[in-house]
Each structure stands twice: as structure tokens, then as C-alpha cells.
GUKELUM-515845 format. One record per residue (C-alpha): residue number from 1; residue in one letter; x, y, z. Coordinates in steps of 0.2 Angstrom, whole numbers. Layout:
N
<pt><resi>NUM</resi><resn>A</resn><east>X</east><north>Y</north><up>Z</up></pt>
...
// end
This chain:
317
<pt><resi>1</resi><resn>M</resn><east>474</east><north>310</north><up>425</up></pt>
<pt><resi>2</resi><resn>L</resn><east>480</east><north>327</north><up>420</up></pt>
<pt><resi>3</resi><resn>P</resn><east>469</east><north>344</north><up>423</up></pt>
<pt><resi>4</resi><resn>S</resn><east>462</east><north>351</north><up>408</up></pt>
<pt><resi>5</resi><resn>V</resn><east>469</east><north>367</north><up>415</up></pt>
<pt><resi>6</resi><resn>V</resn><east>478</east><north>373</north><up>430</up></pt>
<pt><resi>7</resi><resn>V</resn><east>478</east><north>390</north><up>438</up></pt>
<pt><resi>8</resi><resn>H</resn><east>488</east><north>399</north><up>450</up></pt>
<pt><resi>9</resi><resn>A</resn><east>483</east><north>413</north><up>458</up></pt>
<pt><resi>10</resi><resn>D</resn><east>495</east><north>427</north><up>469</up></pt>
<pt><resi>11</resi><resn>W</resn><east>482</east><north>433</north><up>482</up></pt>
<pt><resi>12</resi><resn>G</resn><east>480</east><north>451</north><up>490</up></pt>
<pt><resi>13</resi><resn>T</resn><east>467</east><north>458</north><up>500</up></pt>
<pt><resi>14</resi><resn>D</resn><east>467</east><north>473</north><up>488</up></pt>
<pt><resi>15</resi><resn>P</resn><east>458</east><north>466</north><up>470</up></pt>
<pt><resi>16</resi><resn>K</resn><east>472</east><north>474</north><up>460</up></pt>
<pt><resi>17</resi><resn>K</resn><east>484</east><north>465</north><up>470</up></pt>
<pt><resi>18</resi><resn>R</resn><east>476</east><north>448</north><up>464</up></pt>
<pt><resi>19</resi><resn>V</resn><east>484</east><north>441</north><up>449</up></pt>
<pt><resi>20</resi><resn>A</resn><east>483</east><north>424</north><up>442</up></pt>
<pt><resi>21</resi><resn>A</resn><east>492</east><north>412</north><up>429</up></pt>
<pt><resi>22</resi><resn>A</resn><east>485</east><north>399</north><up>418</up></pt>
<pt><resi>23</resi><resn>A</resn><east>491</east><north>384</north><up>408</up></pt>
<pt><resi>24</resi><resn>H</resn><east>478</east><north>373</north><up>396</up></pt>
<pt><resi>25</resi><resn>L</resn><east>482</east><north>354</north><up>391</up></pt>
<pt><resi>26</resi><resn>L</resn><east>486</east><north>354</north><up>374</up></pt>
<pt><resi>27</resi><resn>S</resn><east>482</east><north>340</north><up>362</up></pt>
<pt><resi>28</resi><resn>D</resn><east>501</east><north>334</north><up>360</up></pt>
<pt><resi>29</resi><resn>G</resn><east>500</east><north>332</north><up>382</up></pt>
<pt><resi>30</resi><resn>R</resn><east>510</east><north>349</north><up>383</up></pt>
<pt><resi>31</resi><resn>Y</resn><east>502</east><north>364</north><up>393</up></pt>
<pt><resi>32</resi><resn>G</resn><east>500</east><north>381</north><up>382</up></pt>
<pt><resi>33</resi><resn>V</resn><east>503</east><north>397</north><up>395</up></pt>
<pt><resi>34</resi><resn>G</resn><east>498</east><north>413</north><up>392</up></pt>
<pt><resi>35</resi><resn>L</resn><east>499</east><north>430</north><up>399</up></pt>
<pt><resi>36</resi><resn>T</resn><east>495</east><north>433</north><up>417</up></pt>
<pt><resi>37</resi><resn>Y</resn><east>481</east><north>441</north><up>420</up></pt>
<pt><resi>38</resi><resn>R</resn><east>469</east><north>451</north><up>434</up></pt>
<pt><resi>39</resi><resn>V</resn><east>456</east><north>441</north><up>445</up></pt>
<pt><resi>40</resi><resn>G</resn><east>439</east><north>445</north><up>440</up></pt>
<pt><resi>41</resi><resn>Q</resn><east>428</east><north>454</north><up>451</up></pt>
<pt><resi>42</resi><resn>S</resn><east>412</east><north>447</north><up>445</up></pt>
<pt><resi>43</resi><resn>G</resn><east>403</east><north>430</north><up>442</up></pt>
<pt><resi>44</resi><resn>S</resn><east>407</east><north>414</north><up>446</up></pt>
<pt><resi>45</resi><resn>P</resn><east>421</east><north>409</north><up>456</up></pt>
<pt><resi>46</resi><resn>Q</resn><east>427</east><north>399</north><up>442</up></pt>
<pt><resi>47</resi><resn>Q</resn><east>424</east><north>413</north><up>429</up></pt>
<pt><resi>48</resi><resn>R</resn><east>433</east><north>426</north><up>441</up></pt>
<pt><resi>49</resi><resn>L</resn><east>448</east><north>414</north><up>440</up></pt>
<pt><resi>50</resi><resn>G</resn><east>446</east><north>414</north><up>420</up></pt>
<pt><resi>51</resi><resn>I</resn><east>439</east><north>395</north><up>420</up></pt>
<pt><resi>52</resi><resn>C</resn><east>425</east><north>394</north><up>407</up></pt>
<pt><resi>53</resi><resn>P</resn><east>409</east><north>384</north><up>413</up></pt>
<pt><resi>54</resi><resn>D</resn><east>410</east><north>372</north><up>400</up></pt>
<pt><resi>55</resi><resn>T</resn><east>428</east><north>368</north><up>401</up></pt>
<pt><resi>56</resi><resn>P</resn><east>429</east><north>348</north><up>400</up></pt>
<pt><resi>57</resi><resn>G</resn><east>441</east><north>339</north><up>412</up></pt>
<pt><resi>58</resi><resn>T</resn><east>446</east><north>343</north><up>429</up></pt>
<pt><resi>59</resi><resn>A</resn><east>452</east><north>362</north><up>435</up></pt>
<pt><resi>60</resi><resn>L</resn><east>466</east><north>362</north><up>446</up></pt>
<pt><resi>61</resi><resn>V</resn><east>468</east><north>379</north><up>456</up></pt>
<pt><resi>62</resi><resn>G</resn><east>480</east><north>385</north><up>467</up></pt>
<pt><resi>63</resi><resn>F</resn><east>480</east><north>399</north><up>480</up></pt>
<pt><resi>64</resi><resn>D</resn><east>494</east><north>407</north><up>489</up></pt>
<pt><resi>65</resi><resn>F</resn><east>485</east><north>408</north><up>506</up></pt>
<pt><resi>66</resi><resn>P</resn><east>483</east><north>397</north><up>520</up></pt>
<pt><resi>67</resi><resn>I</resn><east>471</east><north>383</north><up>519</up></pt>
<pt><resi>68</resi><resn>G</resn><east>468</east><north>374</north><up>536</up></pt>
<pt><resi>69</resi><resn>V</resn><east>470</east><north>380</north><up>553</up></pt>
<pt><resi>70</resi><resn>P</resn><east>483</east><north>375</north><up>567</up></pt>
<pt><resi>71</resi><resn>A</resn><east>478</east><north>360</north><up>577</up></pt>
<pt><resi>72</resi><resn>A</resn><east>481</east><north>366</north><up>594</up></pt>
<pt><resi>73</resi><resn>Y</resn><east>467</east><north>380</north><up>589</up></pt>
<pt><resi>74</resi><resn>A</resn><east>458</east><north>367</north><up>581</up></pt>
<pt><resi>75</resi><resn>E</resn><east>459</east><north>357</north><up>599</up></pt>
<pt><resi>76</resi><resn>R</resn><east>454</east><north>373</north><up>607</up></pt>
<pt><resi>77</resi><resn>A</resn><east>440</east><north>376</north><up>596</up></pt>
<pt><resi>78</resi><resn>V</resn><east>433</east><north>358</north><up>595</up></pt>
<pt><resi>79</resi><resn>I</resn><east>436</east><north>358</north><up>576</up></pt>
<pt><resi>80</resi><resn>S</resn><east>440</east><north>340</north><up>571</up></pt>
<pt><resi>81</resi><resn>S</resn><east>437</east><north>344</north><up>550</up></pt>
<pt><resi>82</resi><resn>F</resn><east>441</east><north>360</north><up>543</up></pt>
<pt><resi>83</resi><resn>G</resn><east>431</east><north>357</north><up>528</up></pt>
<pt><resi>84</resi><resn>A</resn><east>416</east><north>355</north><up>539</up></pt>
<pt><resi>85</resi><resn>A</resn><east>421</east><north>371</north><up>549</up></pt>
<pt><resi>86</resi><resn>L</resn><east>423</east><north>380</north><up>534</up></pt>
<pt><resi>87</resi><resn>A</resn><east>405</east><north>379</north><up>528</up></pt>
<pt><resi>88</resi><resn>E</resn><east>399</east><north>386</north><up>547</up></pt>
<pt><resi>89</resi><resn>F</resn><east>413</east><north>401</north><up>547</up></pt>
<pt><resi>90</resi><resn>G</resn><east>405</east><north>417</north><up>547</up></pt>
<pt><resi>91</resi><resn>E</resn><east>386</east><north>410</north><up>552</up></pt>
<pt><resi>92</resi><resn>G</resn><east>378</east><north>407</north><up>568</up></pt>
<pt><resi>93</resi><resn>E</resn><east>390</east><north>403</north><up>583</up></pt>
<pt><resi>94</resi><resn>W</resn><east>403</east><north>407</north><up>571</up></pt>
<pt><resi>95</resi><resn>G</resn><east>396</east><north>424</north><up>565</up></pt>
<pt><resi>96</resi><resn>E</resn><east>411</east><north>434</north><up>570</up></pt>
<pt><resi>97</resi><resn>F</resn><east>424</east><north>423</north><up>565</up></pt>
<pt><resi>98</resi><resn>Y</resn><east>430</east><north>435</north><up>549</up></pt>
<pt><resi>99</resi><resn>N</resn><east>430</east><north>450</north><up>559</up></pt>
<pt><resi>100</resi><resn>V</resn><east>447</east><north>454</north><up>562</up></pt>
<pt><resi>101</resi><resn>C</resn><east>448</east><north>459</north><up>582</up></pt>
<pt><resi>102</resi><resn>L</resn><east>452</east><north>479</north><up>587</up></pt>
<pt><resi>103</resi><resn>V</resn><east>456</east><north>478</north><up>604</up></pt>
<pt><resi>104</resi><resn>P</resn><east>464</east><north>463</north><up>614</up></pt>
<pt><resi>105</resi><resn>E</resn><east>448</east><north>460</north><up>623</up></pt>
<pt><resi>106</resi><resn>E</resn><east>439</east><north>455</north><up>607</up></pt>
<pt><resi>107</resi><resn>I</resn><east>451</east><north>440</north><up>605</up></pt>
<pt><resi>108</resi><resn>N</resn><east>443</east><north>422</north><up>608</up></pt>
<pt><resi>109</resi><resn>V</resn><east>443</east><north>404</north><up>598</up></pt>
<pt><resi>110</resi><resn>R</resn><east>426</east><north>411</north><up>587</up></pt>
<pt><resi>111</resi><resn>R</resn><east>437</east><north>428</north><up>582</up></pt>
<pt><resi>112</resi><resn>P</resn><east>454</east><north>424</north><up>581</up></pt>
<pt><resi>113</resi><resn>F</resn><east>462</east><north>437</north><up>570</up></pt>
<pt><resi>114</resi><resn>F</resn><east>469</east><north>451</north><up>578</up></pt>
<pt><resi>115</resi><resn>P</resn><east>475</east><north>467</north><up>575</up></pt>
<pt><resi>116</resi><resn>N</resn><east>464</east><north>475</north><up>562</up></pt>
<pt><resi>117</resi><resn>S</resn><east>477</east><north>490</north><up>562</up></pt>
<pt><resi>118</resi><resn>C</resn><east>489</east><north>494</north><up>575</up></pt>
<pt><resi>119</resi><resn>P</resn><east>491</east><north>514</north><up>576</up></pt>
<pt><resi>120</resi><resn>K</resn><east>505</east><north>515</north><up>587</up></pt>
<pt><resi>121</resi><resn>A</resn><east>521</east><north>503</north><up>587</up></pt>
<pt><resi>122</resi><resn>G</resn><east>521</east><north>491</north><up>601</up></pt>
<pt><resi>123</resi><resn>L</resn><east>501</east><north>493</north><up>605</up></pt>
<pt><resi>124</resi><resn>C</resn><east>498</east><north>477</north><up>598</up></pt>
<pt><resi>125</resi><resn>R</resn><east>508</east><north>463</north><up>604</up></pt>
<pt><resi>126</resi><resn>R</resn><east>510</east><north>445</north><up>600</up></pt>
<pt><resi>127</resi><resn>E</resn><east>507</east><north>440</north><up>618</up></pt>
<pt><resi>128</resi><resn>H</resn><east>489</east><north>449</north><up>617</up></pt>
<pt><resi>129</resi><resn>L</resn><east>486</east><north>433</north><up>603</up></pt>
<pt><resi>130</resi><resn>T</resn><east>493</east><north>420</north><up>612</up></pt>
<pt><resi>131</resi><resn>S</resn><east>485</east><north>425</north><up>629</up></pt>
<pt><resi>132</resi><resn>G</resn><east>467</east><north>429</north><up>620</up></pt>
<pt><resi>133</resi><resn>L</resn><east>468</east><north>410</north><up>611</up></pt>
<pt><resi>134</resi><resn>G</resn><east>476</east><north>403</north><up>625</up></pt>
<pt><resi>135</resi><resn>I</resn><east>490</east><north>395</north><up>612</up></pt>
<pt><resi>136</resi><resn>A</resn><east>508</east><north>398</north><up>612</up></pt>
<pt><resi>137</resi><resn>W</resn><east>514</east><north>406</north><up>598</up></pt>
<pt><resi>138</resi><resn>Q</resn><east>525</east><north>392</north><up>589</up></pt>
<pt><resi>139</resi><resn>D</resn><east>509</east><north>382</north><up>591</up></pt>
<pt><resi>140</resi><resn>L</resn><east>500</east><north>395</north><up>581</up></pt>
<pt><resi>141</resi><resn>H</resn><east>509</east><north>388</north><up>565</up></pt>
<pt><resi>142</resi><resn>R</resn><east>504</east><north>374</north><up>556</up></pt>
<pt><resi>143</resi><resn>Q</resn><east>517</east><north>361</north><up>553</up></pt>
<pt><resi>144</resi><resn>C</resn><east>518</east><north>365</north><up>535</up></pt>
<pt><resi>145</resi><resn>E</resn><east>522</east><north>385</north><up>540</up></pt>
<pt><resi>146</resi><resn>R</resn><east>537</east><north>380</north><up>549</up></pt>
<pt><resi>147</resi><resn>K</resn><east>555</east><north>383</north><up>545</up></pt>
<pt><resi>148</resi><resn>T</resn><east>563</east><north>372</north><up>534</up></pt>
<pt><resi>149</resi><resn>A</resn><east>581</east><north>372</north><up>526</up></pt>
<pt><resi>150</resi><resn>A</resn><east>576</east><north>381</north><up>512</up></pt>
<pt><resi>151</resi><resn>R</resn><east>565</east><north>396</north><up>519</up></pt>
<pt><resi>152</resi><resn>V</resn><east>559</east><north>404</north><up>537</up></pt>
<pt><resi>153</resi><resn>A</resn><east>543</east><north>399</north><up>544</up></pt>
<pt><resi>154</resi><resn>G</resn><east>528</east><north>408</north><up>538</up></pt>
<pt><resi>155</resi><resn>S</resn><east>517</east><north>420</north><up>547</up></pt>
<pt><resi>156</resi><resn>P</resn><east>503</east><north>412</north><up>557</up></pt>
<pt><resi>157</resi><resn>L</resn><east>486</east><north>413</north><up>550</up></pt>
<pt><resi>158</resi><resn>F</resn><east>479</east><north>423</north><up>564</up></pt>
<pt><resi>159</resi><resn>W</resn><east>491</east><north>436</north><up>565</up></pt>
<pt><resi>160</resi><resn>T</resn><east>487</east><north>449</north><up>555</up></pt>
<pt><resi>161</resi><resn>L</resn><east>500</east><north>465</north><up>557</up></pt>
<pt><resi>162</resi><resn>G</resn><east>516</east><north>468</north><up>544</up></pt>
<pt><resi>163</resi><resn>G</resn><east>519</east><north>464</north><up>526</up></pt>
<pt><resi>164</resi><resn>K</resn><east>520</east><north>446</north><up>528</up></pt>
<pt><resi>165</resi><resn>Q</resn><east>504</east><north>442</north><up>537</up></pt>
<pt><resi>166</resi><resn>V</resn><east>493</east><north>431</north><up>527</up></pt>
<pt><resi>167</resi><resn>G</resn><east>477</east><north>431</north><up>538</up></pt>
<pt><resi>168</resi><resn>K</resn><east>467</east><north>443</north><up>529</up></pt>
<pt><resi>169</resi><resn>A</resn><east>471</east><north>437</north><up>512</up></pt>
<pt><resi>170</resi><resn>A</resn><east>464</east><north>421</north><up>518</up></pt>
<pt><resi>171</resi><resn>I</resn><east>449</east><north>429</north><up>525</up></pt>
<pt><resi>172</resi><resn>S</resn><east>445</east><north>436</north><up>508</up></pt>
<pt><resi>173</resi><resn>G</resn><east>449</east><north>422</north><up>498</up></pt>
<pt><resi>174</resi><resn>W</resn><east>440</east><north>409</north><up>510</up></pt>
<pt><resi>175</resi><resn>R</resn><east>424</east><north>420</north><up>510</up></pt>
<pt><resi>176</resi><resn>E</resn><east>425</east><north>426</north><up>490</up></pt>
<pt><resi>177</resi><resn>F</resn><east>431</east><north>407</north><up>484</up></pt>
<pt><resi>178</resi><resn>I</resn><east>434</east><north>394</north><up>494</up></pt>
<pt><resi>179</resi><resn>Q</resn><east>419</east><north>393</north><up>505</up></pt>
<pt><resi>180</resi><resn>P</resn><east>406</east><north>394</north><up>492</up></pt>
<pt><resi>181</resi><resn>M</resn><east>414</east><north>383</north><up>481</up></pt>
<pt><resi>182</resi><resn>V</resn><east>415</east><north>369</north><up>495</up></pt>
<pt><resi>183</resi><resn>K</resn><east>398</east><north>373</north><up>501</up></pt>
<pt><resi>184</resi><resn>E</resn><east>390</east><north>371</north><up>484</up></pt>
<pt><resi>185</resi><resn>N</resn><east>399</east><north>356</north><up>481</up></pt>
<pt><resi>186</resi><resn>Q</resn><east>408</east><north>363</north><up>466</up></pt>
<pt><resi>187</resi><resn>A</resn><east>426</east><north>358</north><up>471</up></pt>
<pt><resi>188</resi><resn>G</resn><east>437</east><north>346</north><up>480</up></pt>
<pt><resi>189</resi><resn>L</resn><east>450</east><north>353</north><up>492</up></pt>
<pt><resi>190</resi><resn>W</resn><east>466</east><north>345</north><up>496</up></pt>
<pt><resi>191</resi><resn>P</resn><east>472</east><north>336</north><up>507</up></pt>
<pt><resi>192</resi><resn>F</resn><east>456</east><north>336</north><up>516</up></pt>
<pt><resi>193</resi><resn>D</resn><east>445</east><north>327</north><up>504</up></pt>
<pt><resi>194</resi><resn>G</resn><east>458</east><north>314</north><up>499</up></pt>
<pt><resi>195</resi><resn>P</resn><east>474</east><north>311</north><up>490</up></pt>
<pt><resi>196</resi><resn>L</resn><east>479</east><north>322</north><up>475</up></pt>
<pt><resi>197</resi><resn>G</resn><east>478</east><north>308</north><up>462</up></pt>
<pt><resi>198</resi><resn>D</resn><east>461</east><north>303</north><up>469</up></pt>
<pt><resi>199</resi><resn>L</resn><east>453</east><north>321</north><up>468</up></pt>
<pt><resi>200</resi><resn>L</resn><east>460</east><north>324</north><up>451</up></pt>
<pt><resi>201</resi><resn>R</resn><east>451</east><north>308</north><up>443</up></pt>
<pt><resi>202</resi><resn>R</resn><east>435</east><north>311</north><up>452</up></pt>
<pt><resi>203</resi><resn>R</resn><east>432</east><north>329</north><up>454</up></pt>
<pt><resi>204</resi><resn>S</resn><east>428</east><north>344</north><up>441</up></pt>
<pt><resi>205</resi><resn>C</resn><east>438</east><north>356</north><up>451</up></pt>
<pt><resi>206</resi><resn>V</resn><east>452</east><north>354</north><up>464</up></pt>
<pt><resi>207</resi><resn>I</resn><east>458</east><north>366</north><up>475</up></pt>
<pt><resi>208</resi><resn>V</resn><east>476</east><north>365</north><up>484</up></pt>
<pt><resi>209</resi><resn>E</resn><east>488</east><north>378</north><up>493</up></pt>
<pt><resi>210</resi><resn>T</resn><east>504</east><north>384</north><up>488</up></pt>
<pt><resi>211</resi><resn>Y</resn><east>518</east><north>395</north><up>492</up></pt>
<pt><resi>212</resi><resn>P</resn><east>530</east><north>402</north><up>480</up></pt>
<pt><resi>213</resi><resn>A</resn><east>544</east><north>404</north><up>493</up></pt>
<pt><resi>214</resi><resn>E</resn><east>543</east><north>386</north><up>495</up></pt>
<pt><resi>215</resi><resn>L</resn><east>545</east><north>383</north><up>477</up></pt>
<pt><resi>216</resi><resn>Y</resn><east>558</east><north>397</north><up>473</up></pt>
<pt><resi>217</resi><resn>S</resn><east>574</east><north>383</north><up>478</up></pt>
<pt><resi>218</resi><resn>Q</resn><east>564</east><north>370</north><up>469</up></pt>
<pt><resi>219</resi><resn>L</resn><east>565</east><north>381</north><up>453</up></pt>
<pt><resi>220</resi><resn>G</resn><east>581</east><north>385</north><up>457</up></pt>
<pt><resi>221</resi><resn>V</resn><east>574</east><north>405</north><up>459</up></pt>
<pt><resi>222</resi><resn>R</resn><east>589</east><north>414</north><up>469</up></pt>
<pt><resi>223</resi><resn>F</resn><east>588</east><north>433</north><up>470</up></pt>
<pt><resi>224</resi><resn>P</resn><east>604</east><north>442</north><up>470</up></pt>
<pt><resi>225</resi><resn>G</resn><east>601</east><north>448</north><up>486</up></pt>
<pt><resi>226</resi><resn>G</resn><east>606</east><north>467</north><up>493</up></pt>
<pt><resi>227</resi><resn>K</resn><east>597</east><north>482</north><up>490</up></pt>
<pt><resi>228</resi><resn>G</resn><east>585</east><north>482</north><up>473</up></pt>
<pt><resi>229</resi><resn>G</resn><east>589</east><north>464</north><up>473</up></pt>
<pt><resi>230</resi><resn>G</resn><east>573</east><north>456</north><up>477</up></pt>
<pt><resi>231</resi><resn>K</resn><east>557</east><north>451</north><up>468</up></pt>
<pt><resi>232</resi><resn>T</resn><east>549</east><north>471</north><up>468</up></pt>
<pt><resi>233</resi><resn>S</resn><east>564</east><north>476</north><up>456</up></pt>
<pt><resi>234</resi><resn>Q</resn><east>559</east><north>473</north><up>439</up></pt>
<pt><resi>235</resi><resn>T</resn><east>578</east><north>472</north><up>435</up></pt>
<pt><resi>236</resi><resn>A</resn><east>580</east><north>457</north><up>446</up></pt>
<pt><resi>237</resi><resn>R</resn><east>566</east><north>448</north><up>440</up></pt>
<pt><resi>238</resi><resn>K</resn><east>574</east><north>449</north><up>422</up></pt>
<pt><resi>239</resi><resn>Q</resn><east>591</east><north>441</north><up>428</up></pt>
<pt><resi>240</resi><resn>L</resn><east>579</east><north>427</north><up>431</up></pt>
<pt><resi>241</resi><resn>A</resn><east>570</east><north>425</north><up>415</up></pt>
<pt><resi>242</resi><resn>R</resn><east>581</east><north>413</north><up>407</up></pt>
<pt><resi>243</resi><resn>Q</resn><east>580</east><north>400</north><up>423</up></pt>
<pt><resi>244</resi><resn>L</resn><east>560</east><north>403</north><up>423</up></pt>
<pt><resi>245</resi><resn>L</resn><east>560</east><north>400</north><up>404</up></pt>
<pt><resi>246</resi><resn>S</resn><east>570</east><north>384</north><up>406</up></pt>
<pt><resi>247</resi><resn>E</resn><east>561</east><north>378</north><up>419</up></pt>
<pt><resi>248</resi><resn>A</resn><east>545</east><north>382</north><up>410</up></pt>
<pt><resi>249</resi><resn>S</resn><east>552</east><north>371</north><up>395</up></pt>
<pt><resi>250</resi><resn>G</resn><east>557</east><north>358</north><up>408</up></pt>
<pt><resi>251</resi><resn>V</resn><east>539</east><north>355</north><up>415</up></pt>
<pt><resi>252</resi><resn>G</resn><east>530</east><north>354</north><up>398</up></pt>
<pt><resi>253</resi><resn>A</resn><east>525</east><north>370</north><up>396</up></pt>
<pt><resi>254</resi><resn>E</resn><east>524</east><north>380</north><up>381</up></pt>
<pt><resi>255</resi><resn>L</resn><east>523</east><north>399</north><up>383</up></pt>
<pt><resi>256</resi><resn>S</resn><east>515</east><north>410</north><up>369</up></pt>
<pt><resi>257</resi><resn>G</resn><east>525</east><north>424</north><up>363</up></pt>
<pt><resi>258</resi><resn>D</resn><east>516</east><north>437</north><up>374</up></pt>
<pt><resi>259</resi><resn>A</resn><east>521</east><north>425</north><up>390</up></pt>
<pt><resi>260</resi><resn>C</resn><east>538</east><north>425</north><up>384</up></pt>
<pt><resi>261</resi><resn>G</resn><east>540</east><north>443</north><up>382</up></pt>
<pt><resi>262</resi><resn>E</resn><east>532</east><north>447</north><up>401</up></pt>
<pt><resi>263</resi><resn>V</resn><east>545</east><north>434</north><up>407</up></pt>
<pt><resi>264</resi><resn>V</resn><east>560</east><north>443</north><up>398</up></pt>
<pt><resi>265</resi><resn>D</resn><east>553</east><north>460</north><up>403</up></pt>
<pt><resi>266</resi><resn>G</resn><east>553</east><north>455</north><up>422</up></pt>
<pt><resi>267</resi><resn>F</resn><east>534</east><north>456</north><up>421</up></pt>
<pt><resi>268</resi><resn>G</resn><east>534</east><north>475</north><up>418</up></pt>
<pt><resi>269</resi><resn>G</resn><east>538</east><north>489</north><up>430</up></pt>
<pt><resi>270</resi><resn>G</resn><east>520</east><north>491</north><up>437</up></pt>
<pt><resi>271</resi><resn>R</resn><east>516</east><north>489</north><up>456</up></pt>
<pt><resi>272</resi><resn>D</resn><east>510</east><north>471</north><up>453</up></pt>
<pt><resi>273</resi><resn>G</resn><east>525</east><north>465</north><up>444</up></pt>
<pt><resi>274</resi><resn>E</resn><east>531</east><north>455</north><up>459</up></pt>
<pt><resi>275</resi><resn>D</resn><east>512</east><north>447</north><up>459</up></pt>
<pt><resi>276</resi><resn>R</resn><east>514</east><north>442</north><up>441</up></pt>
<pt><resi>277</resi><resn>F</resn><east>530</east><north>435</north><up>444</up></pt>
<pt><resi>278</resi><resn>D</resn><east>524</east><north>425</north><up>458</up></pt>
<pt><resi>279</resi><resn>A</resn><east>508</east><north>421</north><up>450</up></pt>
<pt><resi>280</resi><resn>M</resn><east>520</east><north>413</north><up>437</up></pt>
<pt><resi>281</resi><resn>I</resn><east>531</east><north>404</north><up>449</up></pt>
<pt><resi>282</resi><resn>G</resn><east>518</east><north>398</north><up>457</up></pt>
<pt><resi>283</resi><resn>L</resn><east>510</east><north>390</north><up>442</up></pt>
<pt><resi>284</resi><resn>L</resn><east>525</east><north>382</north><up>435</up></pt>
<pt><resi>285</resi><resn>G</resn><east>528</east><north>375</north><up>453</up></pt>
<pt><resi>286</resi><resn>M</resn><east>512</east><north>366</north><up>451</up></pt>
<pt><resi>287</resi><resn>L</resn><east>515</east><north>359</north><up>433</up></pt>
<pt><resi>288</resi><resn>K</resn><east>533</east><north>353</north><up>440</up></pt>
<pt><resi>289</resi><resn>H</resn><east>523</east><north>343</north><up>454</up></pt>
<pt><resi>290</resi><resn>V</resn><east>509</east><north>337</north><up>447</up></pt>
<pt><resi>291</resi><resn>I</resn><east>511</east><north>336</north><up>428</up></pt>
<pt><resi>292</resi><resn>A</resn><east>532</east><north>331</north><up>427</up></pt>
<pt><resi>293</resi><resn>G</resn><east>534</east><north>322</north><up>440</up></pt>
<pt><resi>294</resi><resn>S</resn><east>526</east><north>310</north><up>454</up></pt>
<pt><resi>295</resi><resn>P</resn><east>513</east><north>321</north><up>464</up></pt>
<pt><resi>296</resi><resn>V</resn><east>520</east><north>326</north><up>482</up></pt>
<pt><resi>297</resi><resn>D</resn><east>506</east><north>323</north><up>493</up></pt>
<pt><resi>298</resi><resn>A</resn><east>504</east><north>327</north><up>511</up></pt>
<pt><resi>299</resi><resn>P</resn><east>510</east><north>319</north><up>527</up></pt>
<pt><resi>300</resi><resn>P</resn><east>496</east><north>304</north><up>531</up></pt>
<pt><resi>301</resi><resn>T</resn><east>495</east><north>311</north><up>548</up></pt>
<pt><resi>302</resi><resn>S</resn><east>478</east><north>315</north><up>554</up></pt>
<pt><resi>303</resi><resn>A</resn><east>481</east><north>332</north><up>559</up></pt>
<pt><resi>304</resi><resn>V</resn><east>487</east><north>338</north><up>542</up></pt>
<pt><resi>305</resi><resn>T</resn><east>474</east><north>329</north><up>534</up></pt>
<pt><resi>306</resi><resn>S</resn><east>459</east><north>334</north><up>545</up></pt>
<pt><resi>307</resi><resn>V</resn><east>462</east><north>354</north><up>548</up></pt>
<pt><resi>308</resi><resn>E</resn><east>479</east><north>360</north><up>545</up></pt>
<pt><resi>309</resi><resn>G</resn><east>482</east><north>356</north><up>528</up></pt>
<pt><resi>310</resi><resn>W</resn><east>498</east><north>357</north><up>515</up></pt>
<pt><resi>311</resi><resn>M</resn><east>507</east><north>366</north><up>503</up></pt>
<pt><resi>312</resi><resn>L</resn><east>508</east><north>359</north><up>485</up></pt>
<pt><resi>313</resi><resn>G</resn><east>525</east><north>353</north><up>484</up></pt>
<pt><resi>314</resi><resn>Q</resn><east>532</east><north>354</north><up>500</up></pt>
<pt><resi>315</resi><resn>Q</resn><east>542</east><north>337</north><up>506</up></pt>
<pt><resi>316</resi><resn>P</resn><east>534</east><north>327</north><up>519</up></pt>
<pt><resi>317</resi><resn>D</resn><east>547</east><north>327</north><up>530</up></pt>
// end
């Protein structure tokens, strides 16, 4: 069953850095793609993502922050279901879960995020987090975050320091979107609620985790490297325009004239250019795996499907 709308959100703790790209199913079976856009700051979660309340069919939504917790942490915290735990985070005995620890002494399984900030280099160390949680650093990575042949390891969920940290984005995304939608039974959460194909058939909205860095190689995206050669460079993004347009055509995406212009222009010279780029990369990656080919489901291990989760498009091996 093809989703009627596919949305990918490139997320950030700053609302100005939250950008989405959407594809709508056309009558001929292809998907129409328009300009990237800012995620809204008011309305329901669906409305903020640009999904109309009366949209028929299923909406498939991808977020580029972690959805799940490490198995080692779940064992220490006595969590057997991420979905069930998510409904409790921020309330009752989990009331401080989203409060990022200011000092190492505050770290525990009910308050695992650290540090909120680090005023002096070396003052906040990984050892503080591993000691406070009683979990080795390598075990703070979910299976899908570990190093692969195509990319380096991702940053662990609970370490919230540095430019690559993802914990604070997860906190905002869980609280503002995932948690309320799951608690009110407005969305199915993949892979926790079942295989992707099954969820697309029986739910009006399905939420998945994505990782643009994982999709780069799958879409043939390779930056030139060196100074000024990364995704923060508009010039570098322009050089990838032909590849992106080719990939869009290959997955059955029909970009509007404005969307084509945005790609050719390297997504503009603004500070959110790299966010718009990743929003489009994530969308094309989702279309590639869900629409143009066989869906790649998560490994059928209990840890992955119960607490850790998986990144859409990542090979099970």
C-alpha cells in the first residue's frame, strides 16, 4: 500500500532549524515534490508537519533523530517496551527524564541525558555518563548507530555535548511529536508496532527514524571533501544537483519547478541550507526504500523491535 503523503523532517532543537520535505501521491502513481519548508510552531503535530487533517490514506513521516533506547540502558531501567516507556517519560517516576543533567551527580537511569552545557573544556567527560548509568560507552550505542562500512558511528542518545550530539533533538522531537501522537493512538511507531508494510496498511500515520548520513551513499551523494567541500557549503551542494535530480527521477518523484530550482541552487545560501538539503535527502531516501523498491525492515531481534528501534533503509546486517 502506497502512502498518500511522505514527509521527512530534518530536526533541530532550534525551531528555525527544523525543515521538512514532502511528497504527495499523484494519480499516475508517482509522487509530487514541492519546496522544502519550515516545520510549523503551532497546531497539531500533523498540521505542524504540513499534513492536512483530512488527508486520505496513510501518511509516512520520517524524523532524523533517534527513536528508541540502547538495549543495555533498557535492561538497567527495566524497560521492556519503548512505546510503553515513551508514554510515561516526563511523568511520575519518570518526571525528570527530559531534564538534561547539569552535573555528574544528577545522572541516573531516570535522568540519563548529560551534560546540559560544559563551560570549560574537559569539565564534562564521557566517564561521567558511563559511571552514572553503569553502562560502558560502546553499549550506549544502539545497534543501528554503530560504525558501518559506509559511515562512522553515530553519537549515543544520552550524550548531549558537541556538534554531532542528537540527544537534545530527540528530547524535543519525542515531547512535541512522537509522545503525544503515540499516547493518543494517532500514529504507529516502526518497528515497535510491527513490520512497515503491515503498518502502512492499517494505520493513518506511521512514524519512522531516518539518518541522512546513512542515505548519502545509497543515493550516490559524495561531497568533494576538503575545506569548503561539505554540506554546509552551497557550492558543494550545487555540485550534487544533477545526482539528486537523477535519483528523484529514479524513485518516481516529480519535482515542481520551484523544487528543481531549489536543488540546482544548492538550497540557497542561508544558514538553513544544509537542513533543507538533508530534508530532501531524507525524503528521497524514504521514497527509494518504501516506494521504488522492497521495504528494508529492521532485524527481527527482540532488542531492536522492542526497545532499540532501527533506521529506515539501513541493511539488517
